[in-house]
C-alpha positions in Angstrom: 93.8 75.9 103.6 90.5 77.1 104.6 87.2 75.2 104.1 86.0 77.8 101.7 89.1 77.4 99.6 88.6 73.6 99.5 85.1 74.1 98.2 86.5 76.1 95.3 88.9 73.4 94.3 88.6 71.8 90.8 89.1 68.3 92.2 91.2 67.6 89.1 94.6 65.8 89.1 96.0 68.2 86.5 98.9 70.2 87.9 97.6 73.3 86.2 94.2 72.8 87.9 96.1 72.4 91.2 98.0 75.7 90.5 94.6 77.5 89.9 93.4 76.0 93.2 96.1 77.8 95.1 96.7 81.0 93.2 93.6 81.3 91.0 91.5 83.5 93.4 91.3 87.1 92.6 94.2 89.1 94.0 96.3 86.1 94.8 98.9 86.7 92.0 99.0 90.5 92.3 99.9 90.0 96.0 102.6 87.5 95.0 103.8 90.1 92.4 104.2 92.8 95.0 106.3 90.5 97.1 108.6 89.4 94.2 111.3 91.9 94.9 111.3 91.4 98.7 109.2 91.3 101.8 106.6 94.0 102.5 104.4 95.0 105.5 100.6 94.8 105.2 100.4 98.6 104.7 102.9 98.5 101.9 101.0 95.7 100.1 97.8 97.8 100.2 99.7 100.8 98.9 100.8 98.7 95.9 97.3 97.2 95.4 94.9 100.2 95.9 91.9 98.3 94.7 92.0 95.6 97.3 90.2 95.8 100.8 91.9 95.1 104.0 89.6 92.1 104.6 90.3 90.5 101.2 94.1 91.1 101.6 94.1 89.4 105.0 92.2 86.4 103.6 94.4 86.0 100.6 97.6 86.3 102.7 96.3 83.6 105.0 95.5 81.3 102.1 98.9 81.9 100.4 100.6 81.2 103.7 98.6 78.0 104.1 99.8 76.9 100.7 103.5 77.5 101.6 103.8 80.4 99.0 104.6 83.0 101.5 105.5 83.3 105.2 105.0 86.0 107.8 107.5 87.0 110.4 108.1 89.8 112.8 111.1 92.0 112.5 113.2 92.5 115.7 113.0 95.7 117.7 113.2 98.6 117.1 111.1 98.0 113.9 108.9 95.2 115.4 106.8 95.2 112.3 105.2 92.1 110.9 106.2 91.5 107.3 105.3 89.0 104.5 107.7 87.4 102.1 107.7 84.8 99.5 109.2 81.4 100.2 111.9 80.1 97.8 109.2 78.0 96.1 107.0 81.2 95.9 109.7 83.2 94.2 110.0 80.4 91.5 106.6 81.7 90.3 108.2 84.6 88.6 108.4 82.6 85.4 104.6 82.4 85.5 104.4 86.2 85.6 106.7 86.4 82.7 104.9 83.9 80.5 101.4 85.4 81.4 102.7 88.9 80.9 104.0 88.3 77.4 101.0 86.4 76.5 98.6 88.9 77.9 100.4 91.8 76.1 99.1 90.3 72.9 95.5 90.5 74.0 93.3 92.6 71.6 91.3 93.8 74.6 94.0 94.9 76.8 93.6 98.6 77.5 96.8 100.6 77.7 97.4 103.4 80.2 96.1 101.8 83.4 98.3 102.5 86.4 101.0 100.0 87.4 102.7 99.6 90.7 106.5 100.3 91.1 107.2 96.5 91.5 105.0 95.8 88.6 107.0 98.1 86.3 110.3 96.6 87.5 109.0 93.1 86.8 107.7 94.1 83.4 111.1 95.3 82.4 112.6 92.0 83.5 109.9 90.4 81.3 109.7 92.5 78.2 113.3 93.5 77.4 114.6 92.1 74.2 118.1 91.0 74.9 119.1 90.9 71.3 118.9 94.7 71.3 121.3 95.2 74.1 124.4 94.7 71.9 127.6 96.0 73.4 125.9 98.1 76.0 127.9 98.1 79.3 126.0 100.5 81.7 124.1 101.0 84.8 120.7 102.8 85.3 119.1 103.8 88.6 115.5 104.4 89.1 113.8 106.4 91.9 110.0 106.0 92.2 108.8 107.7 95.3 110.8 106.3 98.3 111.8 103.1 96.3 115.1 102.9 94.5 116.2 100.3 91.8 119.3 99.7 89.9 119.7 98.0 86.5 122.8 96.7 84.8 123.3 96.1 81.1 126.3 94.0 80.3 127.4 91.1 78.0 123.9 91.1 76.4 122.1 90.5 79.6 120.0 92.7 81.8 119.6 92.6 85.6 117.3 94.9 87.7 116.4 94.8 91.3 116.1 96.9 94.3 119.4 98.9 94.9 120.8 102.4 95.2 120.3 104.6 92.2 123.2 106.9 93.1 126.3 106.4 91.0 124.5 104.9 88.0 125.4 106.2 84.5 121.7 107.4 84.1 119.3 108.0 86.8 115.5 108.2 86.1 113.4 109.8 88.8 109.6 110.3 89.0 106.4 108.6 88.3 106.9 105.0 87.2 103.8 105.1 85.0 105.4 108.0 83.1 108.3 105.6 82.3 105.8 103.0 81.2 104.5 105.5 78.7 108.0 106.0 77.3 108.9 102.3 77.3 105.6 100.9 75.9 103.3 103.7 74.8 105.5 105.5 72.3 105.9 108.7 74.5 109.1 110.7 74.5 110.9 111.6 77.8 110.2 115.3 76.7 106.5 114.5 76.8 106.9 113.4 80.4 109.1 116.2 81.6 106.7 117.2 84.4 106.8 113.8 85.9 110.0 112.3 84.9 113.5 113.6 85.2 116.8 112.2 83.8 120.3 112.7 85.3 123.5 111.6 83.6 123.9 110.0 80.3 120.8 111.1 78.2 121.8 109.0 75.2 121.8 105.9 77.3 118.3 106.7 78.5 117.1 107.1 74.9 118.8 103.8 73.9 117.3 102.0 77.0 113.8 103.1 75.9 114.2 101.1 72.6 114.9 97.8 74.4 111.3 96.9 75.1 109.3 96.3 71.9 105.8 94.9 72.4 104.8 91.7 70.7 102.1 92.0 67.9 98.5 91.9 69.0 96.5 88.7 68.5 93.7 89.0 66.0 90.5 90.6 67.2 88.2 87.8 66.2 85.1 89.6 67.5 85.5 93.0 65.8 87.1 91.4 62.7 84.1 89.4 61.9 81.4 91.0 59.6 78.2 91.8 61.4 75.2 89.6 60.7 72.2 91.6 59.9 
């Protein structure tokens, strides 16, 4: 790890403090999030994180590699591209994203409607689905967001979603992933998103799928709830 990173260390024996030493810098966890579904090239990472500069991305990748959270390797010809991927230990961090995601959804200051990357939307579905609502559903759904395809399975009260071919699924949802976010979490209807989202196959399944992601109640807004002091 770089000298700069060591200077930022908490010098605290608590494991949580150590976790923040290695992934607490800005952009570290979003980079890990973008790699959670598989390896990516540098340009792919920048596309999923439009707010990061090339220099900062390079620095964070080096730091995460030095911490054994990710590795980089070069694909054989004809691709010959350098890619970054999480180590097995790095992938174990998905539980952190799930816990933080559910906790942060309750924040009274979280502003809805901000854009989410394709990977972020898939991980949010893994996190926010209420499995008690799945019931007897036995179905597959495909998702096409740009050039990326994902496939979900609902069966035996469980939900699995990952990269995979959308073709052949009972329902295929194609378009802007943020339009789907508006349906799943924002109360919009598919009809409201018709210009940016299309549905093929079982429409009733798509409608039922949209009911599986209830948001937890917001935490009290202690600032605005308090009476002003004149």
